[in-house]
N, C-alpha and C positions, 0 to 999 in steps of 0.2 A: 410744672407740668410739662415746662420744653417746648410750649406752647409759643410761638410768637405775640411782641404785645406792639398796638399801634394805640400810641395816643392820642386823640383826638383835642386836642385843646384850644378849643379858640378861646374861650375864657380865660387863658393864663395869668396874665394880665393881671386880669381883674383879683380873677383868686388870689396867687401869691402878693398881689397889693393891699387887696380891701381887703376882700372876705377871708382867707385863716390862714396864706402862708405853708411853709413847711416847713417840717424838723429840717432838713436837711437839703443840697442845691442838690433839689432834682432834678432844670434843668442839663446838667452835666449826670446826670445817675440814671435816669433814667433809663430801663434795658430795652428802651424799642422807641423807633423817632417820633419826637412831638409833630403832630399837623393839625396846623391850622385854620385848614377848606378843606373845602369835603371833598375837590380834585385831587388835592393831594392825600386826603385818605383812599379813593378810588384806584389814583396810582399809584397806592401803599399796596393796598389786599388785589391788586394783582400781581405784584410785584409779593407776596410773600416772601416766596425762598429765597429770591435774594437776600430781603430784610434778615430773614434771620438768621444764615449766613454771618451778615453784615454786624448784628450787633448779638452773638454770637456767646462771647465772653465779658462782655459788659455783662448779660442776660444772667450770665452764669456767675460773677461779683455778686450782681444784686440777691441773686438766691443765697450764695452764701449768708451773704451780709445783713440782710432783711427776712430770712425764711427758712434760716438754718433748721431749725425742727420743725415746720411743715413736711409730712410725711405722709397725707394723707388718711391718720388714724383717727384724728382729733372727734369727731364726731364718734366712733364706735367707743371709745376712751371717757366721751361726755356719758355716753350709754351704758353702760360697767357704772359709771360711777352712780348716777340714778340708780338703776336696780342696784347696785348692792348699799345704798342707803337704806332704802325701802325696804328691803329686807327677801327683795329676790328673785337676786343672785347672790350665790356663796364671790368669798373674792378668790376664789382656789380658782372659780372659774368663769373667771374674766377673759375674752379675750381678746382683748387690744393690747398693742405692746407696751412697754413701759415707753415714753418719751425719752427719745435719743437712744431707739435700740430696734430701731426697725433697720432694715436692711435698706 
């Protein structure tokens, strides 16, 4: 979406070390600041334009690395498949673009 992301990670140590962990180095790769206290979150919200500029390149990298197929048409593709499978839509009339073909 291009919108800035603020991570309120007050429980990061517990989540990472005890609960679930991560598949990658989240702390190095997060496309936005890791905020541990409410005051930090409030400050970040007030300065969101600066944060968006500061994390812009990391956000784009994260999007390329983890969201390369996200194009906004997932729900339309699912709807088309359900309607086609149920016989309510001719496959030739499906409206969602194929994965990887949307502009």
